[in-house]
N, C-alpha and C positions, 0 to 999 in steps of 0.2 A: 524440163521436158525430155530428159535423156532416157530413151527406152532401155538402156543397158544398166540402169540402176535399180535397186530394190530387189525384192524377192523374185527368184527365177521362175516361180510358179505363177506369178501374176500374169494376167492377160495383157497382151500388147496388141497393137493394131495388126502387126504381122501375124500373130497367133490367130486373131479373128479372121483374117483373110484366108489363112491356111485351113481353119476349121470350116469355112464356107466352101472349101474345095475350089478355090479360084486363085488367081495370081494378081499381083499389083497391076500388071499390064491389062489383064482382063477387067479388073475392077474399074480402072480408069476408062476403058472403052464403054463399060456398062453404064457408068454414071456421066459419061461425056465430060470428063475432067482430064486435063493433060497428065500423062504418066509421070512427068517430072514433079508435078504438084503432089500426086499421091505418094511418090517416093519421099518427098520432104516430110509428109505427115508420118510415114512409117519410120523414118529416121529420127523423128522427134524434134525436127528443126522448126516446124510450124504446126499449128492445129487448124483444122478447117473452119470456115465460117459456118454459122448455124445451119443455113440452108444446104450447104454441101455435106455437113455432118449428118443431116437427116437423110440425104441421098445414100451416103455410105452405110449408115445404120440399116436402112431399108434393104439395101442390096445384100448386106451381110446377114440380115435376119437377127439383129441384136437391137436392144433398146438404146436410146440416146445416152442413158446413164451408163450402160455397159461400155459403150464406145468412148465416152468421156473418161471413164475410169481407166480404160486401156491406154488412153493417151495421156495419162498421169495428171488429169484435171481433178482437183479436190471435189469430191461429190458427197462428202460426209453430211452436209445439210440438205441434200436433195432427197425427197421422200423415195422410199424403196420401190422397186419394180416388183410386181406380184405375179407369181406363176399361176397358171391355170389350175394346177393341183391344189395350191393354197386356196384359191377362190372356191373351188369345188368343196373343199373340206369345210370352209366357213359356211357356205350355203347349206351343206348337209347338217351342220350343227344347228342352223336356224330352221331346218325343215323346209328349205326352199328347193323345189324340184323343177320349176319352170323358169326359163330365162326371163320371161315376161314379168315374173314376180320379184326379180332382183332389184335392189335399190339402184339409184342412178350412179353411185360410185362406190369404190372399194372401202373408203374410209367410213362411209355411212354403214355399210354392211358389217365392218369390223366393230364399230361402236354398238350396233344392235347385238352382236354376239357377246361383247364384253358386258353389256347390261344384263344379259340372261345368265351369265356365269357368276 
């Protein structure tokens, strides 16, 4: 879990905090977690419990998968996060114009598109 290893272009928790235009101190205040705890996550010494990870991800505006990846957790087998642009493109391919006409989940929509192609 060393944040100083690997590709320098990889996201880190520190990068995510900076991208959210906040600080470790402010993040700790916003999620009501001790600053020393947030600092240990940023330093790569520990990773947050799932409930705290959800708080961090929500506060930083990132997915749990993006947060886990930034904290050097192996996320290879976790299904991908889908962007709104990607969802709109698939809906357009299927001729879906109204939100009410969308299937319940992304995977169903993708399978529908793949059957048509």
